[in-house]
Wavefront OBJ file of the C-alpha trace (Angstrom):
o trace
v -18.223 -23.227 8.011
v -17.621 -24.242 11.595
v -14.754 -22.839 13.666
v -11.252 -24.037 12.946
v -8.308 -24.483 15.243
v -5.225 -22.484 14.288
v -1.749 -22.765 15.769
v 0.232 -19.535 15.997
v 3.957 -19.144 16.446
v 5.022 -17.712 19.784
v 5.751 -14.352 18.129
v 2.360 -14.270 16.394
v 0.546 -15.250 19.598
v 2.426 -12.525 21.486
v 1.437 -9.957 18.852
v -2.204 -11.071 18.924
v -2.234 -10.826 22.727
v -0.653 -7.363 22.574
v -3.174 -6.102 20.001
v -6.078 -7.342 22.119
v -4.556 -5.845 25.295
v -4.175 -2.482 23.511
v -7.860 -2.614 22.592
v -7.169 -2.659 18.869
v -9.058 -5.947 18.496
v -11.730 -7.574 20.621
v -10.140 -11.029 20.585
v -7.406 -13.169 19.113
v -10.034 -14.504 16.703
v -10.594 -10.930 15.480
v -6.826 -10.513 14.974
v -6.664 -13.701 12.902
v -9.746 -12.641 10.911
v -8.137 -9.252 10.144
v -4.983 -11.052 9.012
v -7.029 -13.337 6.749
v -8.869 -10.323 5.302
v -5.528 -8.633 4.552
v -4.201 -11.824 2.966
v -7.340 -12.167 0.847
v -6.906 -8.555 -0.333
v -3.225 -9.145 -1.140
v -4.016 -12.288 -3.118
v -6.720 -10.452 -5.077
v -4.362 -7.556 -5.844
v -1.653 -9.979 -6.944
v -4.059 -11.891 -9.189
v -5.324 -8.697 -10.820
v -1.951 -6.978 -11.153
v -0.587 -6.439 -14.643
v 2.975 -7.426 -13.802
v 4.198 -6.757 -17.342
v 3.008 -3.151 -16.987
v 4.702 -2.871 -13.581
v 7.985 -4.180 -15.008
v 7.717 -1.790 -17.979
v 7.064 1.165 -15.661
v 10.018 0.177 -13.479
v 12.276 -0.062 -16.526
v 11.050 3.327 -17.742
v 11.765 4.831 -14.320
v 15.234 3.326 -14.174
v 16.011 4.672 -17.650
v 14.816 8.143 -16.628
v 17.055 8.033 -13.566
v 19.993 6.969 -15.740
v 19.305 10.020 -17.952
v 19.251 12.253 -14.849
v 15.529 12.921 -15.154
v 14.518 12.899 -11.520
v 13.888 15.198 -8.592
v 15.870 14.686 -5.396
v 13.784 15.378 -2.317
v 15.722 15.703 0.920
v 12.948 16.299 3.456
v 9.331 15.521 4.189
v 8.521 19.165 3.511
v 10.100 18.944 0.053
v 8.240 15.692 -0.642
v 4.915 17.202 0.434
v 5.500 20.302 -1.679
v 6.383 18.173 -4.705
v 3.331 15.915 -4.279
v 1.036 18.897 -3.735
v 2.372 20.452 -6.937
v 1.744 17.217 -8.833
v -1.788 17.045 -7.423
v -2.464 20.650 -8.440
v -1.299 19.916 -11.995
v -3.479 16.791 -12.218
v -6.508 18.735 -10.962
v -5.831 21.562 -13.422
v -5.493 19.071 -16.294
v -8.751 17.392 -15.273
v -10.520 20.742 -15.082
v -9.267 21.710 -18.547
v -10.518 18.355 -19.835
v -14.004 19.038 -18.444
v -14.146 22.434 -20.142
v -13.494 21.022 -23.621
l 1 2 3 4 5 6 7 8 9 10 11 12 13 14 15 16 17 18 19 20 21 22 23 24 25 26 27 28 29 30 31 32 33 34 35 36 37 38 39 40 41 42 43 44 45 46 47 48 49 50 51 52 53 54 55 56 57 58 59 60 61 62 63 64 65 66 67 68 69 70 71 72 73 74 75 76 77 78 79 80 81 82 83 84 85 86 87 88 89 90 91 92 93 94 95 96 97 98 99 100
């Protein structure tokens, strides 16, 4: 396909200029291409998403919160510790599964 002309809003043009000036992209064309790639990825994710499963998981989470089944994390350190603990349990479960 040959090149196409695209009109950007003033804000978008300013952002593209800033990103090029910062050296994050080689040109405004590269900025637009990156945006199109991200949009293509988002469309693909949306098309492949099982929205019924997402809604069911959200409902399950809301019900658990209503029952008081949640962990309150008040700092990044607490969040990291919690996630690291979850990761350790997943790895241990996977290792046990390989041994069977």
